[in-house]
N, C-alpha and C positions, 0 to 999 in steps of 0.2 A: 735211578735216573727219573726224569720227569715223565708225566703222562704222555701217551702216544702223540697227542696233538702239539707237543712242544719238545724240542730236542734238548732243552736246557734243564739244569737241576731245579726241581720244584720248590726248593726251600729258599730260593733267591728271586727277588724281583728283578725286572730289567735294569732298573737304576743301580741296584746292588751289584749286578753282574758287571756292568760297565765300570763301576767304581773299583771292583776287585780285579778287573783286568786292564786297568789303566796303564800298567807297566808293560803290557804286551804289544809287540809290533808284528805285523803279519806280511809275509811275502807269499802270495798265492798266484793263480793264473794258469797258464798252459804248460804242457810238458815240454821239456827241452828248451826252456827259456833262460836257463842259467840261474834258477832260484837257489840251488844248493851252493853253487860257486859264490854267489853274492852273499849268502848267509855266512859262509866261511870267512870271506873277506871282512865282513862287518864284525864277526866274532874276534878275528885277529886284531883288528884296528881298535875296537871299542870295548872288548871284553864282555860283550853280551852273551847270554846263554842261548843256545840254539835248540829249539824243540823240533825234531825231525818227524814229521807226520808219517812219512813212508815207513819208518822203523816202528812207530807206535801202532800202526795198523795191525801188527801181529797180535798185540794184546787185545785189541778191540774184537778180533774174531773169537777170542775166548770169552768175552763179556757180552757179546750181542745175543739176541734171541730172535727166532723167526717171526714172532708176533710183532715185535717192535722195530726190527731191523731186517726185513725180509731180503733185501738185495745184498746187504752185507753178509747175512747168514748163508746165503746161497754160494758164497765164495769158499766156504769151509770145505776142505777136502778136494777142491777142484785142482786137477793136475796142470802143470804149465801148458798154456795155450788152450786149455779146456773152455775158458769163457768165450773164446772166439769161434769154436767149432759149430757149424750149422747156423751161424748168425751173420747178419749184415752189420756193417759198421754202425748204422743207426740203432739197430737192436742192442748192440753192445753198449752204445751210449745211453740208451734208455734204461739199461739195467745197472748203471753206475750208482753205487750207494750215495755218493756225494750229490748227485743230481736230486735225490729225494730227501736230502737233509739228514741222512743217517750217520754222518761222520762228525758234524760240528759239535754234537753233544759230547762225544768221547773226547774230542780235543779240549772242550771247555772243562770237563771233569779233570782231565790230566793237568791242565794249567792251574786250576783252583787248588790242586793238591801240591803244587810247587811253591817254594818260597817267593814272596813278592817284593823282596828287598833289592832286586836288581832287574834290569830290563831283560825280558825273554823275547826272542825272535822266533816266530813260527815259520817254518819252511815246509809248506805243504801244498799239493796240487788240488786235492779233492774238496775244495770249499768254493762256494759261489757267493757273489756279492749280497744277494738277498738273505742268505743264512748268516753271513758275517755281520751285516749292518747293525743288528740289535746288540752286539757286543762292543761296539766302538764308542768311546767317549768323544773322539774326534775323527774326522775322515782321514787325517794324515797319519793315523796309526796303521793304515793298511795300503798296500799297492798290489795290483794284479799285473803280472808280466805276461805279455802275449807275444810269441815269436812270429815272425813272418813265415809263410810256408817254406820258402827256400832255406831259411835259417834252421827251422825245425828238421827238415828233411836231411840236411847235411849233418846235423847233430845226432839224429837217430841212426843214420847210416854208420857214423863213426862209432856210436855206442854199441851197436850190434854187429860190428864187423868181426868181433871175437865170436867164433862158433859156439864156444862154451856158454857165453853170456846169452846168445840168441836162443840156445836150447833151454837154458834155465828159465827163460821167459815164455818161450813159444813151443817148447817141447819139440816134437818131430815135424811140426808144420813147416812148410817152405818159408824161409826167412823173407824172401822178396814179396811173397803174397801177404805175409803177416805185416810187413812194414807198410804196404799200401793200405791195408785195412786200418792199421794204427793211425796213419796220417789222416784218413777220412774221419775216424772217430774223434781224434783230437781237434779237428777243424770244427766239428759240431760242438764240442765243449767250449772252444773259444767263442763261437757264435753265441752260446748261452751266456757266457761271462759278459760279453759286450752288451747283450740285450738287458741283462739284469743291472749292469753298471749304469745304464741310462736312468734308472729309477733310484739309484743309491749313490752315495758320495765317494766311495773308494776310487782312487785314480787308476788309470791304465797306462802302462808304459809299453810301447811296441819295441821289441828287441829284434834288430836286423843285422847285428854284427858290426855296424859302422862305428860304434863307440866301444872302447875297451871296457872290460869288466870293472877295472879299477875306477873308471869314470862313473859308471852306473852305481857302483858302491858308494861313491861320494854323493851322488844325487839322492840315494836312499837314506844315507846318514843325515843329510840335511832335512829331508822330509820327516824322518823319524825323531829328529832332535837328539841325535847321538853325540853332538859336540864335534870337536876337531879331532883329526887323526893324531895319534901320538907321534 
């Protein structure tokens, strides 16, 4: 990987990276905004390949080093809910690897290793506009989805209504307490996304549940130049 002052491969210039990633489209933003649902709809409609960053994170943990990725390395071996214990939501936010640019380099390496003969759609939460901007040929290659507080709260309540899923994420911690902390941390992430987006080109779409997912998928398909649905 690149030197510590850059998260990108050191063998490629900025222009070379944007050229090599011109076939990539990005859906980033806040948690519980429907990124994965929209990515699946676009894959079904347009045959794009979806890169799921949440799944890819497991391989990054094996590749990261404490010297270059201290926040990501700190997650290795942490039990479910362990990252929240003894911390405030702001402290958890400040410890996020994506906030410090430790994830974008791994995403870039993975994408560069994939075939470039078809469109790849990245579905991942842990990217910020300032880290993504150097990889974009055009601003319409990326969008950040941010849910309204009510939409996110309803989505996360439904997601963790299953006790087994709640325990897998939060261990033995009280689910209601953990949800409150999670919502506070996610609000801080959204704030950072909006702040950085002011200085960069990627667009923001607010998700409040008023538009069906199929309509949002059509909007993204137009933005990404995916053509008409079959």
